[in-house]
N, C-alpha and C positions, 0 to 999 in steps of 0.2 A: 607506544602501545606494545603490550604484551603479545598477542596474537594476530596474525592476519587472515582475515576470511578468504578462503579458495574460490575460485569461479564456480566450483561445483556446489560448493556450500551456499553461495548466492543463489545460483539457480533453484536449488532445493528449497531455499528460504522463500522465494517468489514463487515457486509452484503451491507451496503450502497456503500462502496468501491467496493464490488464484483459486485453489480447491475451497478454501472457506468464503470467498466471494461467490463463486457457484453454488455451494450448499446454501447459502443466504438467499440468492436469488431463487433457487428452487422452493426453498420453505415460503418465502415472501410472496411472490407471485404465483408460482404453480399451484402450491399447497393453501397459501394464505390468501389468493385470489385478490390481491390489492392492486389490479390492473389500473384503476382510476388514478393512482398515485405512484405507479411503478417508475415512471421517469423521475420524478422528485427523489423518491427513495433511493434510485440506482445512482444519481449525481451524488448523493449524499455518501453511501456505501462505496461507490467505485473512487470518489475522491479520496477517501480515508486509505483505500488500499493502494492508490497512486501515491499519496504521501509516504506510506509506509516502505513502498519499493525505492522511493528516491531517499528517503531516510538511509536505508541499509546501503544504497550505492554511494552515498556521501561518507557514511561512517567507514566503509570499506575503501574508499579513496583516502581518507584521510588516514587510515592505518598504513596504507602502502606508502604515503610521502612523509610519513613521519609526524604528523600534527600529534601534538601533545595537549594533553589537559585532563584535568580530573574534575568530577563531580563533587558537590559538598558532602555525599556520600561515601567518598574515596574511590568510586568506581571510573573508568575511563569514559570521557566524554563522547557522546553519539549525538549526530546530526540530525534534526528534524526540519522537514520543510514547514515554513508557516506562512507562505505568501498565500494570498487568495488567487484562486483560478477557477475556470469555467471549462466544463466538459460538455462540447456540444454533440447531439445525437440527431439524426436525421429520423423521421418519423415516416413509415412505409405508408402507402395509401390501404385501407382495408379493401379487402376483395369481397 
């Protein structure tokens, strides 16, 4: 692979993903008032972000270890997490 991502670049990318999720939560839950479906929505949105984080980490690992591969478009292969998973959240009692 041509370039290796640095730890700082990785952190910056993850921070952008987290900021994007925070913006989505604000718009969906606070401004959109979709509290009834907030848990379902957050599972989907949070899962998407977690898969993106893992994909970036696996791609960085492959770059460092010298994994090679090319996409049909000619670009470098990037890894994506595709296994299903669950995010468990506890619900606080209403006061």
